[in-house]
N, C-alpha and C positions, 0 to 999 in steps of 0.2 A: 599640493599630493598629484598625483599623477590621475588621467581622467580613469583609467580601470582602478587603480587602487579606492576613487570616488564613486565608483561604481560596485565593487565590492563591499565597501560602505556599505551602499544605501542599502545595497542586496542581505547583507545581514543583518540589517536593524531590520529589513521585511520579516525574514525569516524568524526572528527573536521575538515581534511581536504575535507573528501566523501561533507560535506557540504558547508564548504568554494567554492570545486567544481562544486557546484548546484547553486552557488552565493549567501546563507546564510549564516549568521554570526552565529557561533556558542555558543548559548546562554547555558545556565544550562538547562535551560528548554527543548531547540531543541535538545540538547546534549542527556539529560535521555531518552526523546521520543525514540530516534532515538535508541541506545543501547536497548529500549525493543523493539522497530521495528522490527530491523536485524540481534540482534544476536540470531535469532529459528530457521535460514531459511526463506525457503518463505516459506509466508502466507497472509492470507486475516481477517483485520481489521475493527470493525467499531471501530466511533469514543470513544463509550461508552464502548467498550469492552476494549480500548485500556489507556480511564480514568481509569477503575478496576483495571488494570494490574498496574498502577502508584503508586494510593493507596494503593495495597498492599503491596507496597516494600517499602513508603514512600515518594514517590517523591509528592509535594506540586504543584499539579495544578489542575486548574479550568478546567471541561470539555470546557467552551467556547473556552481558550487557546489548547488546544487537537484537536477541532475542526481544527481551525485558522493555526497550526503548520503540520495536515493532509492534507489542503488543500495549502499553503506553499511547503512543500516535492509532492503535487502531480504536484502541474503549477512549478516544480523547475528540473522537472524526477526523482526524487527521488520511488516516489510510482506513481501508477498508479488507478485510481479511477476506479469503478465496480460500478455504479448504479442499481442494481438490480428491481427499480420502482423509484416513485416520491419520496418514503420518506425513501426507505433504499440505502445509497452509504457503500460499503465499501470497502478500499487500500488494493492493492496487492503491495506485496514487491518487487513480480516478474516484473517488467518491458518488460521481451521480449514477445516479438510477441504470441501470446495465447489468447483460450476462452475457456470459463468458462461453466458450471453446478451450479446450485441454487437448495439445496435444500430445497423443501419449508417450512416443517415438521422441519425443525433445523433450518429455517436459515441460511444457510451453504454453501457457496462456495467455490468450487474446480475447479481447473485447466481441463483446459481438451488441451493437446499440439495441436499447430498450424495445425499439419501434419495430423490429424484428423477430421478437416473440411475443406473442399474445399470452397473458395465463387467465386463466379462466377457472369457473366453478370451484374456487375454492372452500374446502371445507370452513363452519363455522368453529372459529376459537373457544375453547370451554370457557365457560365461566370465568370474569374478571382478566382476561386474557383479552390481547388483542396481535394482531398479525404483525409485526414491524420489517418487515419486509422479505422477499421470495428471490431465492438465488436458484437460477438454470445454469448449471453448466452442462454444456453437451461433447461429450467424449469425441476426438475425432482418433483416426487411425489409419495408413494408408492401405488403400483398399489391394486384396492380394493377401 
């Protein structure tokens, strides 16, 4: 077995284990999409972008399957959904506590480290509820 093939096998097993640890069965399609998502470092993707990437590398997957998989990954904690408006959601591979810039002209999301924004004086949640997370999205556009 070549070194590259051995390295690929180790990465594949690590992805399989990552899915299992998140409570998901490592199907071929989930593994292929996980490889595309997590092999490029921290990033923000839409379902449409991930579908385009999958098609480009020959992964036979429908857009509906991509949407379903992204939502499953989000629900299991592998991704973080970032809703920039009621019609557009990006999925962030960085699930740590941080906030986002949304560059309107480019439809692009960029991380803002949590240490750069302080959220204070939050309202008391209703009885029986707790605050799970506070998401700040700072919308940017070019001046003029």
